[in-house]
PAKOL-739457 format. One line per field, with one value per residue (C-alpha): residue number from 1; residue in one letter; x, y, z. Coordinates in steps of 0.02 Angstrom, whole numbers, plus 50000, padded with zeros to 5 digits. Layout:
BEGIN
num: c(NUM|...);
residu: c(A|...);
X: c(X|...);
Y: c(Y|...);
Z: c(Z|...);
! end
This chain:
BEGIN
num: c(1|2|3|4|5|6|7|8|9|10|11|12|13|14|15|16|17|18|19|20|21|22|23|24|25|26|27|28|29|30|31|32|33|34|35|36|37|38|39|40|41|42|43|44|45|46|47|48|49|50|51|52|53|54|55|56|57|58|59|60|61|62|63|64|65|66|67|68|69|70|71|72|73|74|75|76|77|78|79|80|81|82|83|84|85|86|87|88|89|90|91|92|93|94|95|96|97|98|99|100|101|102|103|104|105|106|107|108|109|110|111|112|113|114|115|116|117|118|119|120|121|122|123|124|125|126|127|128|129|130|131|132|133|134|135|136|137|138|139|140|141|142|143|144|145|146|147|148|149|150|151|152|153|154|155|156|157|158|159|160|161|162|163|164|165|166|167|168|169|170|171|172|173|174|175|176|177|178|179|180|181|182|183|184|185|186|187|188|189|190|191|192|193|194|195|196|197|198|199|200|201|202|203|204|205|206|207|208|209|210|211|212|213|214|215|216|217|218|219|220|221|222|223|224|225|226|227|228|229|230|231|232|233|234|235|236|237|238|239|240|241|242|243|244|245|246|247|248|249|250|251|252|253|254|255|256|257|258|259|260|261|262|263|264|265|266|267|268|269|270|271|272|273|274|275|276|277|278|279|280|281|282|283|284|285|286|287|288|289|290|291|292|293|294|295|296|297|298|299|300|301|302|303|304|305|306|307|308|309|310|311|312|313|314|315|316|317|318|319|320|321|322|323|324|325|326|327|328|329|330|331|332|333|334|335|336|337|338|339);
residu: c(X|X|X|X|X|X|X|X|X|X|X|X|X|X|X|X|X|X|X|X|X|X|X|X|X|X|X|X|X|X|X|X|X|X|X|X|X|X|X|X|X|X|X|X|X|X|X|X|X|X|X|X|X|X|X|X|X|X|X|X|X|X|X|X|X|X|X|X|X|X|X|X|X|X|X|X|X|X|X|X|X|X|X|X|X|X|X|X|X|X|X|X|X|X|X|X|X|X|X|X|X|X|X|X|X|X|X|X|X|X|X|X|X|X|X|X|X|X|X|X|X|X|X|X|X|X|X|X|X|X|X|X|X|X|X|X|X|X|X|X|X|X|X|X|X|X|X|X|X|X|X|X|X|X|X|X|X|X|X|X|X|X|X|X|X|X|X|X|X|X|X|X|X|X|X|X|X|X|X|X|X|X|X|X|X|X|X|X|X|X|X|X|X|X|X|X|X|X|X|X|X|X|X|X|X|X|X|X|X|X|X|X|X|X|X|X|X|X|X|X|X|X|X|X|X|X|X|X|X|X|X|X|X|X|X|X|X|X|X|X|X|X|X|X|X|X|X|X|X|X|X|X|X|X|X|X|X|X|X|X|X|X|X|X|X|X|X|X|X|X|X|X|X|X|X|X|X|X|X|X|X|X|X|X|X|X|X|X|X|X|X|X|X|X|X|X|X|X|X|X|X|X|X|X|X|X|X|X|X|X|X|X|X|X|X|X|X|X|X|X|X|X|X|X|X|X|X|X|X|X|X|X|X|X|X|X|X|X|X);
X: c(50000|50066|50079|49916|49823|49891|49839|49664|49646|49692|49563|49426|49474|49473|49300|49232|49298|49252|49187|49111|49162|49345|49330|49256|49381|49533|49461|49441|49619|49677|49597|49738|49849|49720|49560|49475|49298|49272|49167|49303|49436|49334|49318|49506|49542|49440|49529|49701|49654|49631|49761|49905|49855|49843|49760|49642|49747|49902|49813|49792|49958|50062|49971|49915|49787|49930|50028|50030|50006|50192|50231|50100|50177|50339|50262|50286|50124|50076|49993|50152|50250|50134|50162|50350|50339|50242|50359|50527|50502|50485|50321|50402|50536|50423|50380|50549|50475|50288|50314|50408|50465|50547|50625|50694|50770|50851|50922|50953|51126|51073|50905|50991|50861|50790|50623|50503|50371|50240|50161|50312|50419|50440|50383|50561|50605|50450|50477|50659|50611|50480|50597|50725|50610|50488|50426|50408|50342|50208|50147|50067|50183|50101|50051|50077|50077|50106|49940|49932|50100|50091|50214|50165|50223|50256|50238|50336|50237|50149|50091|50186|50060|49913|50007|50046|49864|49802|49926|49905|49716|49740|49853|50006|50114|50284|50366|50518|50634|50623|50759|50862|50880|51024|51005|51004|50857|50769|50787|50668|50531|50565|50394|50433|50582|50606|50663|50743|50650|50775|50694|50819|50832|50968|51002|51050|51228|51233|51230|51120|51014|50940|50774|50725|50791|50658|50662|50503|50461|50332|50204|50092|50099|50219|50259|50319|50213|50129|49963|49977|49998|50184|50273|50413|50544|50664|50851|50993|51139|51224|51075|51028|50848|50849|50663|50529|50421|50240|50103|49964|49850|49982|50026|50202|50318|50470|50487|50425|50268|50320|50507|50533|50675|50704|50682|50762|50949|50930|51069|51041|51188|51288|51214|51370|51341|51159|51220|51345|51209|51100|51241|51240|51054|50995|51095|51029|50867|50917|50746|50673|50773|50644|50630|50586|50697|50652|50808|50829|50983|51049|51197|51298|51241|51097|50987|50851|50670|50591|50591|50440|50430|50291|50354|50251|50302|50372|50384|50386|50236|50282|50211|50351|50495|50456|50492|50345|50420|50417|50528|50457|50608|50724|50627|50622|50806|50858|50738|50716|50529|50404|50296);
Y: c(50000|50172|50323|50396|50235|50227|50407|50377|50227|50334|50466|50335|50260|50432|50471|50305|50334|50518|50565|50736|50732|50719|50868|50976|50918|50956|51119|51176|51122|51226|51381|51391|51460|51555|51654|51577|51512|51326|51304|51386|51276|51119|51168|51200|51036|50940|51032|50994|50812|50799|50922|50877|50700|50763|50682|50786|50766|50818|50974|51028|50959|51047|51215|51200|51337|51462|51405|51471|51357|51356|51312|51174|51093|51061|50949|50761|50669|50496|50448|50501|50390|50247|50281|50283|50118|50040|50114|50060|49921|49747|49665|49496|49576|49685|49532|49552|49710|49677|49513|49549|49368|49375|49542|49473|49327|49435|49561|49443|49509|49692|49686|49671|49571|49398|49356|49212|49172|49100|49003|48891|48911|48749|48728|48726|48889|48976|48920|48975|49146|49176|49121|49253|49398|49473|49592|49575|49667|49571|49618|49553|49494|49611|49761|49941|50108|50027|49934|49783|49821|49797|49793|49652|49595|49409|49368|49224|49064|49112|48960|48980|48878|48979|49139|49075|49032|49201|49300|49199|49215|49404|49399|49449|49310|49390|49407|49520|49549|49729|49840|49936|50107|50227|50335|50492|50426|50372|50547|50605|50486|50324|50246|50195|50157|50321|50281|50362|50342|50354|50362|50309|50274|50165|50235|50128|50195|50117|50285|50289|50446|50496|50577|50619|50586|50588|50575|50493|50517|50428|50524|50424|50258|50112|50150|50310|50300|50460|50368|50315|50490|50509|50661|50690|50814|50810|50787|50872|50782|50766|50689|50848|50911|51097|51122|51073|50919|50908|50777|50728|50866|50997|51026|51095|51033|51136|51025|50848|50858|50707|50729|50914|50874|51011|50942|51075|51044|50862|50756|50572|50471|50359|50445|50410|50226|50243|50302|50159|50033|50100|50084|49897|49864|49958|49842|49678|49686|49781|49750|49868|50030|50143|50105|50191|50113|50117|50115|50108|50174|50058|50086|49981|50070|50068|49916|49891|49882|49862|49923|49996|49982|50112|50239|50376|50553|50673|50861|51002|51122|51296|51372|51281|51292|51455|51361|51346|51220|51031|50883|50833|50905|50801|50642|50680|50721|50562|50439|50509|50468|50598|50610);
Z: c(50000|49953|50066|49999|50036|50213|50241|50173|50287|50435|50391|50373|50541|50624|50554|50618|50793|50806|50979|51008|51190|51141|51025|51161|51292|51185|51120|51300|51337|51188|51263|51390|51250|51146|51169|51018|51052|51072|50912|50809|50891|50855|50672|50662|50750|50620|50480|50553|50576|50388|50325|50441|50497|50675|50824|50930|51088|50992|50929|51110|51170|51037|51045|50864|50887|50900|50746|50568|50418|50384|50564|50569|50417|50515|50649|50650|50695|50754|50588|50498|50617|50570|50385|50413|50504|50360|50230|50302|50431|50355|50414|50443|50552|50661|50767|50855|50931|50941|51037|51198|51216|51045|51092|51254|51161|51026|51150|51297|51335|51352|51442|51611|51708|51737|51659|51634|51504|51620|51478|51459|51615|51711|51890|51956|51864|51930|52109|52099|52029|52163|52301|52251|52205|52328|52192|52004|51852|51756|51584|51423|51286|51160|51266|51213|51304|51473|51462|51577|51659|51848|51992|52110|52280|52303|52488|52563|52551|52389|52290|52125|52025|52090|52048|51873|51841|51901|51796|51637|51654|51658|51506|51607|51540|51565|51736|51749|51895|51954|51882|52009|51931|51954|52110|52003|51903|52062|52131|51994|52049|52143|52114|51934|51826|51733|51557|51407|51242|51099|50927|50794|50609|50534|50361|50211|50226|50403|50489|50645|50663|50830|50784|50962|51137|51272|51461|51526|51710|51817|51918|52034|51942|51933|51750|51669|51512|51451|51440|51623|51695|51666|51598|51473|51420|51273|51297|51206|51124|51294|51381|51473|51486|51442|51479|51606|51580|51522|51540|51421|51488|51449|51631|51645|51784|51832|51986|52006|52115|52220|52243|52211|52091|51962|51787|51677|51689|51738|51661|51622|51690|51572|51419|51318|51352|51299|51129|51119|51163|51022|50896|50933|50960|50805|50692|50762|50661|50504|50426|50557|50543|50627|50814|50976|51111|51295|51403|51592|51679|51815|51931|51809|51651|51526|51489|51360|51417|51245|51067|50974|50786|50780|50905|50982|50934|51064|51034|51160|51158|51095|51255|51348|51224|51135|50972|50852|50731|50750|50708|50539|50443|50554|50514|50328|50315|50405|50324|50149|50161|50100|50255);
! end
């Protein structure tokens, strides 16, 4: 399917799932940066959805109501990310990223933790795991956006077989040992493993392009995902956050509300080793050159959490950065795809 066909499919899907409540909610959110009336914002939101392939939440999140046509045309969007995924990532190779078990197997030496597939793990392996881990992260093998990810306590005396049955019934078939994050990362928010999302493209000339570097921070939940209440800020080439963080409602955080840690100026430890890890990992599945990598920083260095062949898009709202242009030119220059 060509790019036009993929785009048409997206528009049809958007029309079928249109919810008036969402339009009103995001139009009201947009009013924090403009005095335009809600009906006018809704009309503009619908136009931008078609013209720029823009989601309603992203319209509000990225302050689109304040941007000119020329500025709007520079923003990367989630549908464009989907089209890029379809255009460059081989369908038969994407399974290494969409199936977490396959991912764990392919990247076993750099994920930095023990894990079990509860569907196939033997009784002895499960009992041994439970005896050594009082807490674990459980998740589906095909989950996205942090869905189904849960941090559980495993009290002494727990019946491993009963636990296995309960988790598999809930679809949480993977059990991971809890990652001990670097104390600097924990100082941001200790209730979740705060990760770095590195969005990369491996060009045909074997050059690895970093399209975006993102620091994701938990806020009240056991995961740091944007969809689960977390926040994010972009990182510079040295792994330093020059700006505050924002959440999906557009709330700006100069300080983390739980820990009081200042976000602007925060430096991710071992960032040079993050870049070195990517240089290796990005070449292990060459049929999937466009990937969003989630990386945790441990006291011993970075480890891979997962890879996403259809990465979310992260851009800082102009009301936070003062910059009204987006990352689409960066993506186009690196990939050579007409998005």
